[in-house]
N, C-alpha and C positions, 0 to 999 in steps of 0.2 A: 249470724248468730254462732257463737262457739258450740263446739261439740260437747254433747252432755254425757255423763258417765253415770254408773249407778249411784253414786254417792250425792249426785246432783239431783236426784228424782225424790219426792218427799209425797209421804204417804196422803192420799186425798187430793192431791195435786190434780187439778182440771186442765184437759187438753181443749185447745180451741179448735174445735173441728167445724169446716165448712159445710153449708147446707147441700144436700144430694137431691138432685132434681131427676126424677124418673119419668122417661117418656114412652109413649106407645112403640116407636121404633125401637128403643132399646129392649122394652119387656119383649116383643116379638123376636127380636135378633137372639138376644141371650136364649130365651125360651128354644127356638130351634136349634141352636148349637149345644144346649147344656142340659136342659131340663123340657123334652118335648112333649110338655102335656097341653091338651087343647086348651085350656084354659090360659095357657102364656103364649100361645102362636097363633090362634085363629079367634077373631072378635064374633064372628057368627056363632061357632060353637061355644065360645065362653059364654054367651047369653043365655044359653041353655043350662050353664053348669050351675053348681051348688052356690058359686060366688055371683051369677047374675052379670058377669061382665070379664073382660079382661083383666087379669092380675100378674104382677111380678112373681117370679119364681122366689122362693124365700132363700135360695143359693145366689140369687142375682142380688137382692135386699143387702143379703150379710156382704158380698163381693163389693159393692158399691160403698156401704156404710165402712169397709175394712179399709179402701183407700183414703176416705176422709180422716181416719183415726191414723193412718201410717203418716200421711203428709203433716197433720198435727204434732207429731212426735218430732216432726226437724230432723237435726243432725244428732239425734240419739244413739249412743254406741251399743246398738242391739248386734248381738252375735247371732242370734236363733231366735224363731220361735220354737217354744217346747210343747204347745197344747192350747185346747180350746176349753173354756168351761161350757156348761149347758146352755143351749139356745131355746130361747122360749118365744114363740110367736103368737102374737094376740089378732093383731088386724091384719088384713092383706093391703099390699101396695098397688095402688091402680094409677093409670096413665097420668100424668099432671100431677102427681103427689110430690112434695117437695118435704125431704125429711131432714130433721135434726138430730144430731148426734150429740147425746152427752157421754163423755168418756172422762175417765179419771185412775190415776195409778192406785194399785193395791197390793197388799200382801208381800213387801220388800223384804228381801231376805239374803245376805249375804252368803256364799256357799262356805260350808266348813272345809269341805274336802279340795275345792280350787278357789284360793283366797283371791285371784284376779278376778273373779266375776261374781254376779248376784243375780236373783232371779225376783222378776216382779210381774205382776199382772195389771191389766187393764179392763175394767168394768164399763160396760156399754148398755146405754138405754137410747131406743130410738123412737121416737114420734113423729106424726105425719103433722100438716099444717094446721089440721084443727085440734092438735094437741093429744089424739088418742096414740095410746101405745100400738107399736108395731112390732119390735123384737128386742131381747134384751140377751145379751150374750156377754163373753169375756175371754181375754187372751193371755197366755202365760209366756214370758220372753226370760231368755239368758240376756245379760248385759255384761259389758266389760266395765271394770273398775278403774279408776284414775290412777290406782298405784301401778306405774310403769314396771315395778321390779317383778311383779306377780305374772304368771303366763296369763295371756289373754286381757292382761291389762293394757294400758295405754300405748306402748312401744309394739303390741300386737295390732291394735286397731291402726295405727300409723303405717306398719307393713301390709296391712291386708286392704283398707278401706283408703289411704292416703292420710296425709296430715290434714287436721281441721283447718 
């Protein structure tokens, strides 16, 4: 697939994200490394928690779903992430859950001060295998434009990321 630049992205365009399977082992490993709450790391302690069992850290859920979104972007000329929108959590993720990530491009705007780049967001809604909402969030990106005569355009991308 050819590299896609800011001009190639369309408002509302959907990304085809792969499902995200969350295992017991993944939950415990991530919890021990990054969010050592007992309901993420210890099944026995988790049974007595508010959640009544082991659950994934929201940071684990967000990280795993981020990978699905990034892979779905393919060879898009992203220069940098510039922010995240509000993260809303609805239902916990449990061992064996398979998450579906619905993601689409929003708020596309060409930079006025740097015409070789544009800004775009991606909105995400994640549900589990029961169709229950799990998490909603968004990203903001800076993308290169196709116009190679502008700073950060195609020629910049070729020199930093290689030719498509």
